[in-house]
C-alpha positions as CSV (number, residue, x, y, z in Angstrom):
1,M,-68.8,11.7,-1.0
2,F,-68.1,9.9,2.3
3,L,-69.4,6.7,0.7
4,Y,-67.3,7.3,-2.4
5,N,-64.2,8.1,-0.3
6,S,-64.5,5.3,2.3
7,Y,-66.9,2.4,1.8
8,I,-66.6,1.9,-2.0
9,P,-62.8,1.7,-2.0
10,Y,-63.0,-0.6,1.0
11,F,-65.4,-2.8,-0.8
12,Y,-63.3,-2.7,-4.0
13,Y,-60.1,-3.8,-2.2
14,S,-61.9,-6.4,-0.2
15,T,-63.3,-7.8,-3.4
16,S,-59.9,-7.7,-5.0
17,E,-58.4,-9.8,-2.1
18,A,-61.2,-12.3,-2.4
19,L,-60.6,-12.6,-6.2
20,Q,-56.9,-13.0,-5.7
21,H,-57.6,-15.9,-3.3
22,F,-60.0,-17.4,-5.8
23,N,-57.3,-17.1,-8.5
24,K,-54.8,-19.0,-6.4
25,Q,-57.3,-21.7,-5.5
26,S,-58.4,-22.1,-9.1
27,V,-54.9,-23.2,-10.1
28,S,-55.7,-26.6,-8.7
29,T,-59.3,-26.8,-10.0
30,T,-60.5,-28.5,-13.1
31,K,-60.9,-26.8,-16.4
32,A,-64.6,-26.6,-15.8
33,F,-64.0,-23.6,-13.5
34,Q,-61.9,-21.6,-16.0
35,P,-64.9,-19.8,-17.6
36,L,-66.1,-18.8,-14.1
37,K,-62.6,-17.5,-13.3
38,K,-62.5,-15.5,-16.5
39,H,-65.9,-14.0,-15.6
40,F,-64.6,-12.8,-12.2
41,L,-61.4,-11.5,-13.6
42,Y,-63.4,-9.4,-16.2
43,W,-65.5,-7.7,-13.5
44,Q,-62.4,-7.2,-11.3
45,Q,-60.7,-5.4,-14.2
46,I,-63.6,-3.0,-15.0
47,F,-64.6,-2.4,-11.3
48,N,-62.1,0.4,-10.4
49,M,-62.2,3.8,-9.0
50,R,-63.5,5.3,-12.3
51,N,-66.5,3.0,-12.2
52,E,-67.0,3.7,-8.6
53,F,-67.2,7.4,-9.5
54,V,-70.0,6.6,-12.0
55,V,-71.9,4.8,-9.3
56,F,-71.3,7.6,-6.9
57,S,-72.5,10.2,-9.4
58,I,-75.7,8.3,-10.3
59,L,-76.6,7.5,-6.7
60,S,-75.9,11.1,-5.4
61,L,-78.1,12.6,-8.2
62,A,-80.8,10.1,-7.5
63,V,-80.7,10.9,-3.7
64,V,-80.9,14.6,-4.3
65,I,-83.7,14.4,-6.8
66,G,-85.6,11.9,-4.8
67,V,-85.3,13.8,-1.5
68,G,-86.2,17.0,-3.3
69,Y,-89.3,15.5,-5.0
70,Y,-90.7,13.7,-2.1
71,L,-89.4,15.3,1.1
72,W,-87.6,18.7,1.0
73,A,-87.5,20.8,-2.2
74,P,-84.7,23.2,-1.1
75,I,-82.2,20.4,-1.4
76,Y,-82.3,21.0,-5.2
77,W,-79.8,23.9,-4.5
78,A,-77.2,21.2,-3.8
79,L,-77.2,20.5,-7.6
80,L,-75.4,23.9,-8.1
81,F,-72.5,22.3,-6.4
82,L,-73.0,18.6,-7.3
83,V,-73.5,18.9,-11.1
84,P,-70.2,20.8,-11.7
85,L,-68.4,18.4,-9.4
86,I,-69.7,15.4,-11.4
87,L,-68.9,17.0,-14.7
88,L,-65.3,17.7,-13.4
89,G,-65.1,14.0,-12.4
90,Y,-66.1,12.8,-15.9
91,Y,-63.6,15.2,-17.4
92,D,-60.9,13.7,-15.2
93,M,-61.9,10.2,-16.3
94,F,-61.3,10.9,-20.0
95,Q,-58.3,13.3,-19.9
96,A,-55.0,11.7,-20.7
97,K,-52.4,14.0,-19.1
98,R,-52.6,13.0,-15.4
99,A,-52.8,9.3,-14.5
100,I,-53.6,9.8,-10.9
101,V,-56.6,12.1,-11.7
102,R,-57.7,9.6,-14.4
103,N,-57.7,6.7,-12.0
104,F,-59.1,8.7,-9.0
105,P,-61.5,11.4,-10.4
106,I,-61.7,14.5,-8.3
107,L,-59.9,12.9,-5.3
108,G,-56.7,12.7,-7.3
109,R,-56.7,16.5,-7.6
110,G,-56.0,16.7,-3.9
111,R,-52.3,15.8,-4.7
112,Y,-51.9,18.9,-6.8
113,V,-53.6,21.1,-4.3
114,M,-51.3,20.0,-1.6
115,E,-48.2,20.5,-3.9
116,V,-49.3,24.1,-4.3
117,L,-49.9,24.6,-0.6
118,R,-46.8,22.6,0.6
119,P,-44.3,25.6,0.6
120,K,-46.7,27.8,2.4
121,I,-47.6,25.2,5.0
122,Y,-43.9,24.5,5.5
123,Q,-43.0,28.1,5.9
124,Y,-45.8,29.1,8.3
125,F,-46.3,25.9,10.3
126,I,-43.3,23.6,10.1
127,E,-40.0,25.4,9.6
128,S,-38.1,26.8,12.6
129,D,-36.6,30.3,12.8
130,T,-33.2,29.0,11.6
131,N,-33.8,26.2,9.1
132,G,-35.8,27.9,6.3
133,T,-34.3,28.3,2.9
134,P,-33.2,30.2,0.9
135,I,-33.5,32.9,3.6
136,N,-34.5,31.6,7.0
137,R,-37.2,33.3,9.1
138,Q,-34.7,34.8,11.5
139,Y,-33.0,36.8,8.8
140,R,-36.3,37.6,7.1
141,S,-37.7,38.9,10.4
142,I,-34.7,41.1,11.0
143,V,-35.0,42.8,7.6
144,Y,-38.8,43.3,8.2
145,A,-38.1,44.8,11.6
146,R,-35.4,47.2,10.5
147,S,-37.3,48.3,7.4
148,K,-40.3,49.1,9.5
149,Q,-38.2,50.6,12.3
150,E,-39.7,48.1,14.8
151,L,-37.9,46.3,17.7
152,D,-35.1,44.2,16.2
153,S,-33.6,42.8,19.4
154,N,-33.5,39.1,20.1
155,P,-34.9,37.6,23.4
156,F,-33.6,34.8,25.6
157,G,-30.3,34.1,23.7
158,T,-29.4,32.7,20.4
159,Q,-31.4,30.0,18.7
160,I,-28.3,28.8,16.8
161,N,-26.3,25.8,18.1
162,V,-22.9,27.4,18.5
163,Y,-21.3,23.9,18.5
164,D,-22.6,23.0,15.1
165,E,-20.0,22.5,12.3
166,G,-19.8,25.7,10.2
167,Y,-20.8,28.1,13.0
168,E,-19.0,31.4,12.6
169,W,-18.4,34.3,15.0
170,M,-16.3,37.5,15.3
171,N,-14.1,38.3,18.3
172,H,-14.8,41.3,20.4
173,S,-12.3,43.5,22.3
174,I,-12.0,44.2,26.0
175,A,-11.1,47.7,24.8
176,A,-14.3,48.2,22.9
177,L,-15.2,51.6,21.5
178,D,-18.2,53.8,21.7
179,H,-19.9,53.3,18.4
180,H,-21.2,56.9,18.5
181,D,-17.6,58.0,18.1
182,L,-17.3,56.2,14.7
183,D,-18.3,57.5,11.3
184,P,-21.9,56.6,11.0
185,N,-21.8,56.4,7.2
186,P,-18.4,55.2,6.0
187,R,-17.7,55.4,2.3
188,V,-15.2,53.8,-0.1
189,M,-13.9,55.8,-3.0
190,I,-14.1,53.7,-6.2
191,G,-11.8,54.7,-9.1
192,G,-8.3,53.8,-10.2
193,P,-5.6,56.0,-11.7
194,D,-7.4,56.3,-15.1
195,C,-10.8,57.2,-13.6
196,K,-11.8,60.8,-13.9
197,Q,-15.1,60.7,-11.9
198,P,-14.5,58.5,-8.9
199,Y,-17.5,57.5,-6.8
200,A,-17.8,57.4,-3.0
201,A,-19.8,54.3,-2.4
202,S,-21.7,53.1,0.6
203,L,-20.6,49.9,2.2
204,L,-24.0,48.3,1.3
205,N,-25.8,48.8,-2.1
206,V,-28.6,47.4,-4.1
207,S,-27.5,44.4,-6.2
208,A,-28.4,43.9,-9.9
209,M,-32.1,43.4,-10.5
210,S,-33.6,44.3,-13.8
211,F,-37.0,45.9,-14.7
212,G,-38.8,42.9,-16.0
213,S,-37.5,40.6,-13.3
214,L,-38.9,43.1,-10.8
215,S,-42.0,45.2,-11.2
216,S,-42.0,48.9,-12.1
217,A,-43.1,49.8,-8.5
218,A,-40.3,47.7,-7.0
219,I,-37.7,49.4,-9.1
220,E,-39.0,52.8,-8.2
221,A,-39.0,52.0,-4.5
222,L,-35.5,50.7,-4.6
223,N,-34.3,53.8,-6.4
224,G,-36.2,56.0,-4.0
225,G,-34.6,54.2,-1.1
226,A,-31.2,54.6,-2.6
227,K,-31.8,58.4,-3.0
228,I,-32.9,58.7,0.6
229,G,-30.1,56.6,2.0
230,G,-27.3,57.7,-0.3
231,F,-26.4,54.3,-1.6
232,A,-26.1,52.9,-5.2
233,H,-28.8,51.0,-7.2
234,N,-27.5,48.5,-9.8
235,T,-29.9,48.4,-12.8
236,G,-29.4,44.8,-13.7
237,E,-28.7,43.8,-17.3
238,G,-32.1,44.7,-18.5
239,G,-31.2,48.4,-19.2
240,I,-32.0,51.7,-17.6
241,S,-35.8,52.1,-17.4
242,P,-37.7,55.3,-16.5
243,Y,-38.4,53.6,-13.1
244,H,-34.7,53.5,-12.4
245,K,-34.5,57.3,-12.9
246,K,-37.7,58.5,-11.2
247,F,-36.2,59.5,-7.9
248,G,-32.6,60.3,-9.0
249,G,-30.9,57.7,-6.8
250,D,-27.3,56.8,-7.7
251,L,-27.2,54.2,-10.5
252,I,-24.7,51.5,-11.5
253,Y,-25.5,50.6,-15.2
254,Q,-25.0,46.9,-15.7
255,I,-24.3,45.7,-19.3
256,G,-24.7,42.0,-20.0
257,T,-24.2,39.9,-23.1
258,G,-27.4,41.2,-24.6
259,Y,-26.0,44.8,-24.4
260,F,-29.5,46.0,-23.5
261,G,-29.8,49.8,-23.7
262,C,-26.7,50.1,-25.9
263,R,-27.4,47.3,-28.4
264,S,-27.0,47.6,-32.1
265,K,-29.5,46.1,-34.5
266,E,-27.1,43.2,-35.0
267,G,-27.0,42.5,-31.3
268,G,-23.6,43.9,-30.6
269,F,-22.4,47.0,-28.7
270,D,-23.5,50.4,-30.0
271,P,-21.1,53.1,-28.8
272,E,-23.4,56.1,-29.6
273,L,-26.3,54.6,-27.7
274,Y,-24.0,53.8,-24.8
275,K,-22.7,57.4,-24.6
276,K,-26.3,58.7,-24.4
277,R,-27.2,56.2,-21.6
278,V,-24.1,57.1,-19.4
279,A,-24.5,60.8,-19.8
280,N,-27.1,60.8,-17.1
281,P,-25.5,62.5,-14.0
282,A,-27.2,60.0,-11.7
283,L,-25.3,57.2,-13.4
284,K,-22.2,56.8,-11.3
285,M,-20.5,53.5,-12.5
286,I,-20.7,51.0,-15.3
287,E,-20.5,47.2,-14.6
288,L,-19.9,44.7,-17.3
289,K,-21.5,41.4,-16.4
290,L,-19.5,38.3,-17.3
291,S,-21.5,35.9,-15.2
292,Q,-23.8,35.8,-12.2
293,G,-23.9,33.5,-9.2
294,A,-27.3,32.0,-9.7
295,K,-26.6,30.6,-13.2
296,P,-23.0,31.2,-14.2
297,G,-22.1,30.3,-17.8
298,H,-25.8,30.3,-18.8
299,G,-27.4,32.6,-21.3
300,G,-31.0,33.6,-21.5
301,I,-33.8,34.5,-23.8
302,L,-36.5,37.2,-23.7
303,P,-39.6,35.5,-25.3
304,G,-41.4,37.5,-28.0
305,K,-44.6,37.5,-26.0
306,K,-42.8,39.2,-23.0
307,N,-41.0,41.7,-25.3
308,T,-43.5,44.5,-25.0
309,K,-43.2,47.9,-26.5
310,E,-42.0,49.3,-23.2
311,I,-39.4,46.6,-22.7
312,A,-38.2,46.9,-26.3
313,E,-37.8,50.7,-25.9
314,I,-35.7,50.3,-22.7
315,R,-33.6,47.5,-24.1
316,N,-33.3,48.9,-27.7
317,V,-34.7,45.8,-29.4
318,T,-37.7,45.2,-31.7
319,P,-41.0,44.6,-29.9
320,G,-42.5,41.2,-30.2
321,E,-39.3,39.4,-31.2
322,S,-37.5,36.9,-29.1
323,V,-34.1,38.2,-28.0
324,L,-31.2,36.0,-27.1
325,S,-28.6,36.8,-24.4
326,P,-25.7,34.4,-25.2
327,P,-23.5,33.0,-22.4
328,Y,-20.5,34.9,-23.8
329,H,-19.7,38.4,-25.0
330,K,-19.5,39.2,-28.7
331,E,-17.2,42.2,-28.2
332,F,-14.1,40.2,-26.9
333,N,-12.9,36.7,-26.5
334,T,-9.6,37.1,-24.7
335,P,-8.5,38.6,-21.3
336,L,-6.7,41.4,-23.2
337,G,-9.8,42.0,-25.3
338,L,-11.9,42.3,-22.1
339,L,-9.6,44.9,-20.7
340,K,-9.5,46.9,-23.9
341,F,-13.3,46.9,-24.0
342,L,-13.4,48.1,-20.4
343,K,-11.1,50.9,-21.3
344,R,-13.4,51.8,-24.2
345,L,-16.4,51.9,-21.9
346,R,-14.5,54.2,-19.5
347,D,-13.4,56.5,-22.3
348,L,-16.9,56.8,-23.8
349,S,-18.3,57.6,-20.3
350,D,-15.8,60.4,-19.8
351,G,-13.9,58.6,-17.1
352,K,-16.6,57.1,-14.9
353,P,-15.6,54.0,-12.9
354,V,-15.9,50.9,-14.9
355,G,-15.6,47.3,-13.7
356,F,-16.9,43.8,-14.3
357,K,-18.9,41.2,-12.4
358,L,-18.3,37.5,-12.3
359,C,-18.8,34.3,-10.3
360,I,-15.5,32.5,-10.2
361,G,-15.3,29.4,-12.4
362,H,-12.0,28.2,-13.8
363,R,-9.4,29.9,-11.6
364,S,-6.9,30.0,-14.4
365,E,-9.2,32.4,-16.3
366,F,-9.2,35.0,-13.6
367,L,-5.5,34.7,-13.2
368,A,-5.3,35.2,-17.0
369,I,-7.2,38.4,-16.6
370,C,-4.7,39.5,-13.9
371,K,-1.8,38.6,-16.2
372,A,-3.4,40.7,-18.9
373,M,-3.7,43.7,-16.5
374,V,0.0,43.4,-15.7
375,E,0.9,43.1,-19.4
376,S,-1.4,45.9,-20.7
377,G,-1.4,48.3,-17.8
378,I,-5.2,48.5,-18.2
379,K,-7.1,47.9,-14.9
380,P,-10.8,47.9,-14.0
381,D,-11.8,50.3,-11.3
382,F,-13.7,47.6,-9.5
383,I,-14.5,43.9,-9.6
384,A,-17.9,42.5,-8.3
385,V,-17.6,39.0,-7.1
386,D,-20.9,37.0,-6.9
387,G,-21.2,33.7,-5.0
388,A,-22.8,30.6,-6.4
389,E,-25.5,31.0,-3.8
390,G,-26.7,34.1,-5.5
391,G,-30.4,34.4,-6.2
392,T,-32.4,35.0,-9.4
393,G,-36.1,34.9,-10.4
394,A,-35.5,31.8,-12.6
395,A,-32.6,29.5,-13.1
396,P,-32.1,25.8,-14.1
397,L,-31.8,23.6,-11.0
398,E,-28.4,22.2,-12.0
399,F,-27.0,25.7,-12.4
400,S,-28.3,27.2,-9.2
401,N,-27.3,24.1,-7.2
402,S,-24.1,22.8,-8.8
403,V,-22.3,25.4,-10.9
404,G,-19.9,28.2,-9.7
405,T,-17.7,28.9,-6.7
406,P,-19.4,29.8,-3.5
407,F,-19.2,33.3,-2.1
408,K,-16.4,32.8,0.5
409,E,-14.0,30.9,-1.6
410,G,-14.6,33.1,-4.6
411,L,-14.2,36.4,-2.8
412,A,-11.1,35.2,-0.9
413,F,-9.5,34.0,-4.2
414,V,-10.2,37.2,-6.1
415,H,-8.7,39.3,-3.3
416,D,-5.6,37.1,-2.9
417,A,-5.1,37.0,-6.7
418,L,-5.1,40.8,-6.9
419,V,-2.7,41.1,-4.0
420,G,-0.5,38.4,-5.5
421,F,-0.2,40.4,-8.7
422,D,0.1,43.7,-6.8
423,L,-3.1,45.1,-8.4
424,K,-5.4,45.4,-5.3
425,K,-4.3,49.0,-4.5
426,D,-6.0,50.3,-7.7
427,I,-9.1,48.0,-7.7
428,T,-12.1,48.0,-5.4
429,I,-13.8,44.6,-4.7
430,I,-17.6,44.5,-4.4
431,A,-19.0,41.3,-2.9
432,A,-22.5,39.7,-3.3
433,G,-23.9,36.5,-1.9
434,K,-26.7,36.3,0.8
435,I,-25.6,39.5,2.5
436,I,-28.4,40.4,4.9
437,T,-27.1,41.5,8.3
438,G,-24.3,43.7,9.6
439,F,-22.3,40.6,10.5
440,H,-22.6,39.4,6.9
441,V,-21.1,42.7,5.7
442,F,-18.4,42.4,8.4
443,K,-17.5,38.9,7.2
444,A,-17.4,40.0,3.5
445,L,-15.0,42.9,4.4
446,A,-12.9,40.4,6.4
447,L,-12.6,38.1,3.4
448,G,-11.4,40.9,1.2
449,A,-14.4,43.0,0.0
450,D,-14.4,46.8,0.2
451,V,-18.1,47.2,-0.3
452,C,-21.1,44.9,-0.7
453,Y,-24.2,44.3,-2.8
454,S,-27.5,42.9,-1.5
455,A,-30.5,41.7,-3.6
456,R,-32.8,39.5,-1.7
457,A,-32.5,41.5,1.5
458,M,-33.6,44.6,-0.4
459,M,-36.5,42.6,-1.9
460,L,-37.5,41.6,1.7
461,A,-37.4,45.3,2.7
462,L,-39.8,45.9,-0.2
463,G,-42.2,43.4,1.4
464,C,-41.2,40.2,-0.3
465,I,-42.5,37.2,1.7
466,Q,-40.4,34.5,0.0
467,A,-43.4,33.0,-1.6
468,L,-41.1,31.4,-4.2
469,E,-43.3,32.6,-7.0
470,C,-40.6,34.8,-8.7
471,N,-40.6,32.7,-11.9
472,T,-44.4,32.5,-12.3
473,N,-45.4,36.2,-12.6
474,H,-47.7,35.6,-9.6
475,C,-45.7,37.3,-6.8
476,P,-48.3,38.1,-4.2
477,T,-46.6,41.2,-3.0
478,G,-46.1,42.9,-6.4
479,V,-42.3,42.8,-6.2
480,A,-41.3,40.2,-8.8
481,T,-44.2,40.3,-11.2
482,Q,-45.6,42.3,-14.2
483,D,-49.2,41.7,-13.3
484,K,-50.6,45.2,-13.0
485,E,-53.2,44.2,-10.4
486,L,-50.5,42.7,-8.1
487,V,-48.1,45.6,-8.8
488,A,-50.8,48.1,-7.7
489,G,-50.6,46.7,-4.2
490,L,-47.0,47.8,-3.7
491,N,-47.0,51.4,-2.4
492,V,-43.8,53.1,-3.7
493,N,-43.8,55.9,-1.2
494,N,-44.0,53.5,1.8
495,K,-41.6,51.0,0.4
496,K,-38.8,53.4,-0.5
497,E,-38.7,54.5,3.1
498,R,-38.5,50.9,4.2
499,V,-35.6,50.2,1.9
500,A,-33.8,53.3,3.3
501,N,-34.6,52.2,6.9
502,Y,-33.2,48.7,6.3
503,H,-30.0,50.1,4.8
504,R,-29.4,52.6,7.6
505,E,-30.1,50.1,10.4
506,T,-27.8,47.5,8.8
507,I,-25.0,49.9,8.5
508,N,-25.6,51.0,12.1
509,S,-25.3,47.3,13.1
510,L,-22.0,47.0,11.2
511,I,-20.7,50.1,13.0
512,E,-21.7,48.6,16.4
513,L,-19.8,45.4,15.5
514,M,-16.7,47.3,14.6
515,A,-16.9,49.2,17.8
516,A,-17.3,46.0,19.8
517,A,-14.1,44.7,18.0
518,G,-12.2,47.9,18.8
519,I,-12.1,48.8,15.1
520,R,-12.4,52.4,13.9
521,D,-12.1,52.0,10.1
522,P,-13.6,49.2,7.9
523,K,-10.2,48.8,6.3
524,E,-8.9,47.4,9.7
525,I,-11.3,44.4,9.4
526,G,-9.3,41.2,8.7
527,R,-9.7,37.5,8.4
528,H,-8.1,36.9,11.8
529,Q,-11.1,38.4,13.5
530,I,-13.6,35.8,12.4
531,Y,-13.6,32.1,13.5
532,R,-15.4,29.1,12.2
533,R,-16.1,25.8,14.0
534,N,-14.7,22.9,11.9
535,N,-16.1,20.2,14.3
536,I,-17.0,19.9,18.0
537,N,-13.4,20.2,19.1
538,E,-11.7,22.3,16.5
539,I,-12.0,25.9,15.4
540,S,-10.0,28.0,12.8
541,S,-9.8,31.6,12.0
542,L,-10.6,32.7,8.4
543,A,-6.9,33.7,8.2
544,Q,-6.0,30.0,8.8
545,I,-8.6,28.7,6.3
546,Y,-7.7,31.4,3.7
547,P,-4.0,32.1,4.3
548,R,-2.8,35.6,3.5
549,M,-1.2,36.2,0.1
550,K,2.0,38.1,0.0
551,K,2.0,41.2,-2.2
552,G,3.5,40.4,-5.6
553,A,3.9,36.7,-4.9
554,L,2.1,35.7,-8.1
555,L,4.3,37.8,-10.4
556,H,6.9,35.0,-10.4
557,M,6.3,31.3,-10.4
558,D,9.1,30.6,-7.8
559,T,7.4,32.9,-5.2
560,A,3.8,31.7,-5.9
561,P,2.1,29.4,-3.3
562,E,2.0,25.7,-4.4
563,S,-1.8,25.8,-4.6
564,Y,-1.6,28.5,-7.3
565,K,1.1,27.2,-9.5
566,V,-0.9,24.8,-11.6
567,Y,-3.5,27.6,-12.4
568,L,-0.7,30.1,-13.1
569,D,0.8,27.8,-15.5
570,M,-2.5,27.3,-17.3
571,A,-3.3,31.1,-17.5
572,Q,-2.6,33.1,-20.6
573,A,-3.1,36.8,-21.1
574,D,-4.1,36.4,-24.7
575,S,-6.6,33.6,-24.3
576,F,-9.2,32.2,-21.9
577,A,-8.3,28.7,-22.9
578,Q,-6.4,26.8,-20.3
579,R,-2.9,26.0,-21.4
580,L,-2.1,22.4,-20.7
581,A,1.4,21.1,-20.0
């Protein structure tokens, strides 16, 4: 192999250089030398790495057989390794899919091996604690430590450059409070005037992740953690599985465009099935998904081969058939239609809190929904705002990288729009978008959220190692896979405790931050308390970056801020289409 890898390529390229020199010299030679030139060019063409592999295979077999016959018989055992390797090389020479492997038999496969190993090598040997993506090691480590109840303090100061553009911090108070005097488990009551069964939600809850995207054991552990910690577990749009109900943790039933779990045979909404689903006393709220941050405006398909009998029963579809989730809802196509459908969902659930989730796209469309609320008097009990940096097991690169409004801008806009239409007092805002630490929760509350969702942090608490295998069904920790052997490695009883531990410690860190800022109630957290570095010499508070909206300012065009007027003019309560001047 050393000969094949080193000397033969060297001989080949040296010969090539000599032949090129001969070609140049032959231009000035007589025609008598042309046949000789053609002869050399012919051998140059056929003498390549594939032919070198043939020579290598013949020589290596001859050496092993010769040595074994004349000197040392045990060397024949090398044939167990050598023969399969040679056969693989000949296969590489004749396959047509990969040019590099065809030209460099066996050796060319090293490229694909390194491509597989590259993310692992980068994560464990190259990345620093602060530059890893999507979640850096510093944040992964804090989730692991809190979930295992290990030491989570940080030695020798921050590793973050506090003079980098974009660095954010909160201001503390000289008159700081003792965090032991604060409510250790603050709750927010979700439910507007038309809600009969309001829900007292924790400030941090499990974001939408379906059974199918996550394994059965992962879903059970999340729900068990929610039960222990007294927080809510969003089902994701894949329906309510038995694993969501095993431990009796509080559930938020998410309904997407596929209407899974309450789907008619025609693919629309089935009110009778819906009533059966929401009768479960553990189901506390209903969330209608309009879009998600990782791939807003993108539908999906459940391939027939993945549509098992179990999945089909949960989603109320036919086993073995491919099922489409379109990028739009079939039950409505206007803002007023959306609100009427939400009212229908609330009435059928006997007054449980009902809301919708979206990633902000066209601003005029959300303002159109606000106009429809004012016109109809129908309001959701909550609105969940997802940032474009949201995660998912699989999304097209263009959608995950370049579609949708990021978390901060989307959240601030939704809050300000509701205040501007004087609607915020009746509507709770739930925020999602890389929320991992107590400071992330604090910042979300400052921007206008009332409570938060977290998905990837909850996965890390389950044992996710960010292997980036979510879309391959090969998740090594059994979190994002349906491979039974891999799922068997996830111990539900252990992981549910870790999920509860992570939630409790993160809420504790939030309480400590509030106490440091002299704040007793989460409602006192505001944008003026967080600053961002714009450049080396300039900082701004979030209140300066996202100026406060005056209550009712958007009800009339003459009182609306200039930056909103163009979108207000385009917004129509009876249509999502943008009205152009």
